[in-house]
A tleap script that builds the chain and sets N, CA, C and O, in Angstrom:
source leaprc.protein.ff14SB
mol = sequence {
  NMET SER LYS LEU SER PRO THR LEU GLU THR
  GLN ILE PRO ILE THR ASP ASP ALA GLY MET
  ILE SER VAL PRO ASP MET GLY TRP LYS GLU
  GLN ARG ILE LEU ILE TYR PHE ASP GLY SER
  LEU HIE ARG ASP GLN GLU ARG PHE GLU ASN
  ASP GLN SER ARG MET THR ARG LEU THR LEU
  ALA GLY TYR ARG PHE PHE ARG PHE THR ARG
  ARG ASP LEU HIE ASN LEU PRO LEU VAL ARG
  GLN LEU ILE GLN GLU ALA LEU THR CGLN
}
set mol.1.N position { 0.282 -1.107 0.166 }
set mol.1.CA position { -0.427 -0.074 0.284 }
set mol.1.C position { 0.796 1.313 -0.032 }
set mol.1.O position { 0.321 2.312 -0.574 }
set mol.2.N position { 2.030 1.321 0.250 }
set mol.2.CA position { 3.098 2.546 0.590 }
set mol.2.C position { 3.441 3.317 -0.243 }
set mol.2.O position { 3.798 4.477 -0.041 }
set mol.3.N position { 3.354 2.606 -1.555 }
set mol.3.CA position { 3.433 2.393 -2.601 }
set mol.3.C position { 2.336 3.567 -3.563 }
set mol.3.O position { 2.551 4.086 -4.659 }
set mol.4.N position { 1.499 3.658 -2.918 }
set mol.4.CA position { 0.752 4.440 -3.659 }
set mol.4.C position { 0.943 5.254 -3.022 }
set mol.4.O position { -0.199 5.395 -2.585 }
set mol.5.N position { 1.542 6.043 -2.518 }
set mol.5.CA position { 1.700 7.645 -1.773 }
set mol.5.C position { 2.599 7.430 -0.553 }
set mol.5.O position { 2.451 6.595 0.340 }
set mol.6.N position { 4.022 8.790 -0.763 }
set mol.6.CA position { 4.770 8.844 -0.124 }
set mol.6.C position { 3.663 9.308 1.217 }
set mol.6.O position { 3.997 8.939 2.343 }
set mol.7.N position { 2.782 9.852 1.110 }
set mol.7.CA position { 2.625 10.111 2.549 }
set mol.7.C position { 1.242 9.113 3.656 }
set mol.7.O position { 0.523 9.844 4.337 }
set mol.8.N position { 1.121 8.391 3.699 }
set mol.8.CA position { 0.133 7.729 3.538 }
set mol.8.C position { 0.961 7.329 4.914 }
set mol.8.O position { 2.190 7.381 4.859 }
set mol.9.N position { 0.219 6.868 6.340 }
set mol.9.CA position { 0.498 7.482 7.328 }
set mol.9.C position { -0.680 6.211 8.312 }
set mol.9.O position { -1.907 6.274 8.242 }
set mol.10.N position { -0.141 5.476 8.902 }
set mol.10.CA position { -1.198 4.860 10.354 }
set mol.10.C position { -1.298 5.473 11.534 }
set mol.10.O position { -0.778 6.535 11.878 }
set mol.11.N position { -2.113 4.630 12.245 }
set mol.11.CA position { -3.020 5.061 12.803 }
set mol.11.C position { -3.003 7.057 13.437 }
set mol.11.O position { -2.390 7.497 14.410 }
set mol.12.N position { -3.840 7.790 12.517 }
set mol.12.CA position { -3.571 8.979 12.271 }
set mol.12.C position { -5.262 9.399 13.257 }
set mol.12.O position { -6.374 9.425 12.730 }
set mol.13.N position { -4.936 9.699 14.861 }
set mol.13.CA position { -5.572 10.274 15.588 }
set mol.13.C position { -6.672 11.707 14.317 }
set mol.13.O position { -6.328 12.583 13.524 }
set mol.14.N position { -7.802 11.246 14.745 }
set mol.14.CA position { -8.591 12.435 13.723 }
set mol.14.C position { -9.955 12.861 14.404 }
set mol.14.O position { -10.928 12.127 14.583 }
set mol.15.N position { -9.822 14.283 14.771 }
set mol.15.CA position { -10.411 15.577 15.743 }
set mol.15.C position { -11.220 15.842 15.157 }
set mol.15.O position { -11.210 15.359 14.025 }
set mol.16.N position { -12.743 17.008 15.641 }
set mol.16.CA position { -13.731 17.792 14.909 }
set mol.16.C position { -13.582 18.250 16.092 }
set mol.16.O position { -12.956 17.628 16.951 }
set mol.17.N position { -14.169 19.464 16.306 }
set mol.17.CA position { -14.845 20.839 17.412 }
set mol.17.C position { -14.981 20.082 18.709 }
set mol.17.O position { -14.522 20.512 19.768 }
set mol.18.N position { -16.000 18.279 18.521 }
set mol.18.CA position { -16.016 17.975 19.472 }
set mol.18.C position { -15.205 16.710 19.462 }
set mol.18.O position { -15.741 15.603 19.406 }
set mol.19.N position { -14.160 16.855 19.506 }
set mol.19.CA position { -12.816 16.132 19.976 }
set mol.19.C position { -12.626 14.855 19.228 }
set mol.19.O position { -13.200 14.848 18.139 }
set mol.20.N position { -11.967 13.774 19.534 }
set mol.20.CA position { -11.446 13.095 18.349 }
set mol.20.C position { -12.736 11.916 18.155 }
set mol.20.O position { -13.559 11.300 18.834 }
set mol.21.N position { -12.350 12.055 16.948 }
set mol.21.CA position { -13.678 10.449 15.923 }
set mol.21.C position { -12.772 9.333 16.295 }
set mol.21.O position { -12.957 8.537 17.215 }
set mol.22.N position { -11.851 9.365 15.538 }
set mol.22.CA position { -10.910 8.164 14.927 }
set mol.22.C position { -10.837 7.845 15.250 }
set mol.22.O position { -11.545 7.782 16.255 }
set mol.23.N position { -9.323 6.615 14.896 }
set mol.23.CA position { -8.211 6.407 14.642 }
set mol.23.C position { -7.604 5.370 13.904 }
set mol.23.O position { -6.784 4.513 14.231 }
set mol.24.N position { -8.214 5.640 12.765 }
set mol.24.CA position { -8.044 4.556 11.578 }
set mol.24.C position { -6.511 3.902 10.499 }
set mol.24.O position { -5.502 4.338 9.947 }
set mol.25.N position { -7.071 2.922 10.672 }
set mol.25.CA position { -5.712 1.887 10.573 }
set mol.25.C position { -4.612 3.618 9.132 }
set mol.25.O position { -4.006 4.560 9.641 }
set mol.26.N position { -4.707 3.481 8.002 }
set mol.26.CA position { -3.895 4.160 7.994 }
set mol.26.C position { -4.950 5.292 6.998 }
set mol.26.O position { -6.149 5.377 6.734 }
set mol.27.N position { -3.574 6.114 6.635 }
set mol.27.CA position { -4.852 7.141 5.580 }
set mol.27.C position { -3.964 7.986 5.108 }
set mol.27.O position { -2.750 7.786 5.086 }
set mol.28.N position { -4.429 8.776 4.789 }
set mol.28.CA position { -3.641 10.260 3.149 }
set mol.28.C position { -4.688 11.879 4.841 }
set mol.28.O position { -5.728 12.471 4.555 }
set mol.29.N position { -4.237 12.004 5.703 }
set mol.29.CA position { -4.496 12.779 6.125 }
set mol.29.C position { -5.119 14.398 5.435 }
set mol.29.O position { -6.283 14.796 5.419 }
set mol.30.N position { -4.402 14.792 5.135 }
set mol.30.CA position { -3.854 16.074 4.120 }
set mol.30.C position { -5.022 15.743 2.561 }
set mol.30.O position { -5.598 16.754 2.160 }
set mol.31.N position { -5.316 14.417 1.779 }
set mol.31.CA position { -6.026 14.284 1.237 }
set mol.31.C position { -7.005 13.890 1.839 }
set mol.31.O position { -7.429 12.765 1.574 }
set mol.32.N position { -7.527 14.536 2.631 }
set mol.32.CA position { -8.049 13.045 3.935 }
set mol.32.C position { -9.435 12.107 3.340 }
set mol.32.O position { -10.622 12.426 3.276 }
set mol.33.N position { -8.758 10.881 2.962 }
set mol.33.CA position { -9.163 9.425 3.123 }
set mol.33.C position { -8.319 9.016 3.832 }
set mol.33.O position { -7.207 9.187 4.331 }
set mol.34.N position { -9.344 8.296 3.719 }
set mol.34.CA position { -9.169 6.974 5.403 }
set mol.34.C position { -8.332 5.904 4.938 }
set mol.34.O position { -7.538 5.998 4.002 }
set mol.35.N position { -8.614 4.553 5.858 }
set mol.35.CA position { -8.496 3.173 5.027 }
set mol.35.C position { -8.672 2.524 6.468 }
set mol.35.O position { -7.948 2.557 7.463 }
set mol.36.N position { -9.904 1.919 6.213 }
set mol.36.CA position { -10.268 1.234 8.205 }
set mol.36.C position { -10.693 -0.199 7.746 }
set mol.36.O position { -11.700 -0.346 7.053 }
set mol.37.N position { -9.658 -1.605 8.268 }
set mol.37.CA position { -9.689 -2.767 8.452 }
set mol.37.C position { -10.821 -3.123 9.098 }
set mol.37.O position { -10.800 -3.063 10.328 }
set mol.38.N position { -12.264 -3.647 8.294 }
set mol.38.CA position { -13.053 -4.050 9.457 }
set mol.38.C position { -12.246 -5.076 9.806 }
set mol.38.O position { -11.186 -5.411 9.277 }
set mol.39.N position { -13.062 -5.768 11.142 }
set mol.39.CA position { -12.853 -7.438 11.827 }
set mol.39.C position { -14.058 -8.132 11.869 }
set mol.39.O position { -14.932 -7.748 11.091 }
set mol.40.N position { -14.317 -9.146 12.667 }
set mol.40.CA position { -14.652 -9.724 12.791 }
set mol.40.C position { -15.128 -9.272 14.118 }
set mol.40.O position { -15.973 -10.100 14.458 }
set mol.41.N position { -14.997 -8.313 15.090 }
set mol.41.CA position { -16.007 -7.378 15.928 }
set mol.41.C position { -16.819 -6.574 15.269 }
set mol.41.O position { -17.928 -7.105 15.208 }
set mol.42.N position { -16.796 -5.612 14.781 }
set mol.42.CA position { -17.758 -4.921 14.071 }
set mol.42.C position { -18.727 -5.851 13.493 }
set mol.42.O position { -18.677 -5.967 12.268 }
set mol.43.N position { -18.955 -6.031 13.660 }
set mol.43.CA position { -19.869 -7.518 13.572 }
set mol.43.C position { -21.416 -7.077 14.919 }
set mol.43.O position { -22.586 -6.848 14.610 }
set mol.44.N position { -20.627 -7.105 16.762 }
set mol.44.CA position { -21.249 -6.750 17.200 }
set mol.44.C position { -22.386 -5.284 16.953 }
set mol.44.O position { -21.981 -4.266 16.392 }
set mol.45.N position { -24.038 -5.450 17.561 }
set mol.45.CA position { -24.204 -4.053 17.449 }
set mol.45.C position { -23.886 -2.822 18.260 }
set mol.45.O position { -24.370 -1.712 18.039 }
set mol.46.N position { -23.239 -3.043 18.983 }
set mol.46.CA position { -23.316 -2.208 19.500 }
set mol.46.C position { -21.735 -1.040 18.871 }
set mol.46.O position { -21.756 0.150 18.557 }
set mol.47.N position { -20.626 -1.965 18.896 }
set mol.47.CA position { -19.698 -1.629 17.906 }
set mol.47.C position { -19.946 -0.854 16.156 }
set mol.47.O position { -19.332 0.093 15.665 }
set mol.48.N position { -21.035 -1.670 15.571 }
set mol.48.CA position { -21.680 -1.552 14.698 }
set mol.48.C position { -22.629 0.011 14.675 }
set mol.48.O position { -22.863 0.485 13.563 }
set mol.49.N position { -22.960 0.494 15.483 }
set mol.49.CA position { -23.732 1.629 15.403 }
set mol.49.C position { -23.124 2.933 16.113 }
set mol.49.O position { -23.637 4.051 16.063 }
set mol.50.N position { -21.760 2.540 16.883 }
set mol.50.CA position { -20.930 3.591 17.822 }
set mol.50.C position { -19.656 3.926 15.849 }
set mol.50.O position { -19.073 4.984 15.611 }
set mol.51.N position { -19.647 2.639 14.884 }
set mol.51.CA position { -19.092 2.839 13.737 }
set mol.51.C position { -20.064 4.075 13.443 }
set mol.51.O position { -19.857 5.269 13.663 }
set mol.52.N position { -21.212 3.437 12.871 }
set mol.52.CA position { -21.715 4.714 11.864 }
set mol.52.C position { -22.145 5.622 12.634 }
set mol.52.O position { -22.923 6.421 12.112 }
set mol.53.N position { -21.790 5.825 14.166 }
set mol.53.CA position { -21.658 7.016 14.161 }
set mol.53.C position { -20.190 7.782 14.077 }
set mol.53.O position { -20.114 9.004 14.203 }
set mol.54.N position { -19.333 7.159 13.910 }
set mol.54.CA position { -17.830 7.947 13.718 }
set mol.54.C position { -17.735 7.776 11.779 }
set mol.54.O position { -16.636 7.678 11.233 }
set mol.55.N position { -18.765 7.769 11.147 }
set mol.55.CA position { -18.706 7.150 9.871 }
set mol.55.C position { -19.609 8.706 9.418 }
set mol.55.O position { -19.331 9.341 8.401 }
set mol.56.N position { -20.790 9.145 10.481 }
set mol.56.CA position { -21.205 10.112 10.198 }
set mol.56.C position { -19.952 11.635 10.309 }
set mol.56.O position { -19.129 12.181 9.574 }
set mol.57.N position { -20.372 11.755 11.393 }
set mol.57.CA position { -18.638 12.979 12.075 }
set mol.57.C position { -17.558 12.390 10.478 }
set mol.57.O position { -17.403 13.177 9.544 }
set mol.58.N position { -17.356 11.925 10.466 }
set mol.58.CA position { -16.654 12.137 9.415 }
set mol.58.C position { -16.552 12.427 8.513 }
set mol.58.O position { -15.537 12.770 7.908 }
set mol.59.N position { -18.079 12.328 8.044 }
set mol.59.CA position { -18.455 12.877 6.366 }
set mol.59.C position { -17.978 13.556 6.857 }
set mol.59.O position { -16.762 13.740 6.788 }
set mol.60.N position { -18.990 14.360 7.733 }
set mol.60.CA position { -19.577 15.703 8.146 }
set mol.60.C position { -18.003 16.568 8.258 }
set mol.60.O position { -17.763 17.432 7.415 }
set mol.61.N position { -16.927 16.237 9.416 }
set mol.61.CA position { -15.775 16.674 8.305 }
set mol.61.C position { -14.959 16.751 7.437 }
set mol.61.O position { -13.911 17.392 7.507 }
set mol.62.N position { -15.459 15.913 6.240 }
set mol.62.CA position { -15.153 16.024 5.042 }
set mol.62.C position { -14.173 14.831 4.865 }
set mol.62.O position { -13.347 14.878 3.953 }
set mol.63.N position { -14.209 14.204 5.357 }
set mol.63.CA position { -13.447 12.721 5.104 }
set mol.63.C position { -14.554 11.928 5.111 }
set mol.63.O position { -15.647 11.770 5.655 }
set mol.64.N position { -13.421 11.262 3.833 }
set mol.64.CA position { -14.051 9.847 2.641 }
set mol.64.C position { -12.714 8.786 3.812 }
set mol.64.O position { -11.709 9.003 4.488 }
set mol.65.N position { -13.594 7.647 3.410 }
set mol.65.CA position { -13.387 6.898 4.024 }
set mol.65.C position { -13.681 5.517 2.557 }
set mol.65.O position { -14.202 5.546 1.442 }
set mol.66.N position { -12.878 4.279 3.559 }
set mol.66.CA position { -13.333 2.310 2.946 }
set mol.66.C position { -13.333 2.095 4.294 }
set mol.66.O position { -13.192 2.700 5.356 }
set mol.67.N position { -13.563 0.899 3.810 }
set mol.67.CA position { -14.307 -0.084 5.521 }
set mol.67.C position { -13.433 -0.980 4.321 }
set mol.67.O position { -13.695 -0.653 3.164 }
set mol.68.N position { -12.455 -2.040 4.501 }
set mol.68.CA position { -12.296 -3.057 4.140 }
set mol.68.C position { -12.617 -4.272 4.539 }
set mol.68.O position { -11.447 -4.642 4.643 }
set mol.69.N position { -13.182 -5.144 4.829 }
set mol.69.CA position { -13.192 -7.226 4.482 }
set mol.69.C position { -12.162 -7.806 5.239 }
set mol.69.O position { -11.208 -7.152 5.661 }
set mol.70.N position { -12.284 -8.745 5.385 }
set mol.70.CA position { -10.864 -9.999 5.051 }
set mol.70.C position { -10.919 -10.192 3.992 }
set mol.70.O position { -9.819 -10.500 3.533 }
set mol.71.N position { -11.923 -10.165 3.088 }
set mol.71.CA position { -12.416 -10.538 1.821 }
set mol.71.C position { -12.275 -10.405 0.385 }
set mol.71.O position { -12.211 -11.052 -0.661 }
set mol.72.N position { -12.253 -8.748 1.074 }
set mol.72.CA position { -11.798 -7.158 0.260 }
set mol.72.C position { -10.128 -7.414 -0.249 }
set mol.72.O position { -9.493 -7.149 -1.269 }
set mol.73.N position { -9.734 -8.266 1.438 }
set mol.73.CA position { -7.964 -8.237 0.991 }
set mol.73.C position { -7.756 -8.946 0.156 }
set mol.73.O position { -6.964 -8.481 -0.663 }
set mol.74.N position { -8.309 -10.479 -0.175 }
set mol.74.CA position { -8.477 -11.347 -1.971 }
set mol.74.C position { -8.116 -10.791 -2.786 }
set mol.74.O position { -7.444 -11.356 -3.649 }
set mol.75.N position { -8.584 -8.626 -2.905 }
set mol.75.CA position { -8.685 -8.338 -4.158 }
set mol.75.C position { -7.467 -7.017 -3.729 }
set mol.75.O position { -7.580 -6.038 -2.992 }
set mol.76.N position { -6.558 -7.420 -4.387 }
set mol.76.CA position { -5.631 -6.735 -3.363 }
set mol.76.C position { -6.041 -4.962 -4.559 }
set mol.76.O position { -6.391 -3.784 -4.494 }
set mol.77.N position { -5.555 -6.280 -5.668 }
set mol.77.CA position { -5.824 -5.174 -7.288 }
set mol.77.C position { -6.702 -4.608 -6.904 }
set mol.77.O position { -6.456 -3.567 -6.295 }
set mol.78.N position { -7.618 -4.878 -7.019 }
set mol.78.CA position { -8.921 -3.364 -6.977 }
set mol.78.C position { -8.412 -2.653 -5.482 }
set mol.78.O position { -7.895 -1.536 -5.440 }
set mol.79.N position { -8.562 -3.178 -4.743 }
set mol.79.CA position { -8.340 -2.386 -3.564 }
set mol.79.C position { -7.393 -0.932 -3.640 }
set mol.79.O position { -7.578 0.281 -3.546 }
set mol.80.N position { -6.368 -1.803 -3.854 }
set mol.80.CA position { -5.398 -0.592 -4.972 }
set mol.80.C position { -6.484 0.398 -6.120 }
set mol.80.O position { -7.066 1.451 -5.864 }
set mol.81.N position { -6.476 -0.094 -6.922 }
set mol.81.CA position { -6.823 1.092 -7.450 }
set mol.81.C position { -8.815 1.642 -6.889 }
set mol.81.O position { -9.329 2.691 -7.279 }
set mol.82.N position { -9.334 0.900 -6.222 }
set mol.82.CA position { -10.117 1.805 -5.767 }
set mol.82.C position { -9.350 3.574 -4.676 }
set mol.82.O position { -9.289 4.768 -4.970 }
set mol.83.N position { -8.889 2.667 -3.307 }
set mol.83.CA position { -7.362 3.802 -2.842 }
set mol.83.C position { -6.932 4.482 -4.711 }
set mol.83.O position { -7.491 5.533 -5.023 }
set mol.84.N position { -6.423 4.125 -5.276 }
set mol.84.CA position { -5.771 5.100 -6.494 }
set mol.84.C position { -6.324 6.358 -6.532 }
set mol.84.O position { -5.961 7.494 -6.227 }
set mol.85.N position { -7.578 5.690 -7.118 }
set mol.85.CA position { -8.841 6.901 -7.173 }
set mol.85.C position { -9.553 7.963 -6.934 }
set mol.85.O position { -9.906 9.003 -7.490 }
set mol.86.N position { -9.729 7.065 -5.348 }
set mol.86.CA position { -9.591 7.998 -4.880 }
set mol.86.C position { -8.639 9.225 -4.609 }
set mol.86.O position { -9.136 10.338 -4.778 }
set mol.87.N position { -7.440 9.149 -4.243 }
set mol.87.CA position { -5.773 9.865 -4.599 }
set mol.87.C position { -5.528 10.525 -5.968 }
set mol.87.O position { -4.366 10.714 -6.328 }
set mol.88.N position { -6.436 10.841 -6.655 }
set mol.88.CA position { -6.491 11.224 -7.901 }
set mol.88.C position { -7.485 12.684 -7.878 }
set mol.88.O position { -7.092 13.734 -8.386 }
set mol.89.N position { -8.981 12.517 -7.122 }
set mol.89.CA position { -10.345 13.257 -7.635 }
set mol.89.C position { -9.519 14.565 -6.962 }
set mol.89.O position { -10.024 15.688 -6.977 }
savepdb mol mol.pdb
quit
């Protein structure tokens, strides 16, 4: 993934006026593009609801984000393509 851009960072704290929103797995803070790798923990109802609230706050703060699962990682060329397209928009 790091070949996508030299500015790729991991574990980036993202905040808004209300405080901490999230710490995504990786992303490009300057381009406001974030990546999350969602495992089975995200199936829990409380986690799901927290994720939805966080994604709403990220959207309102002007971030675009990708949420990938283990299945998505079996198609890395597509993952890379989606991210590259977002970085060039």
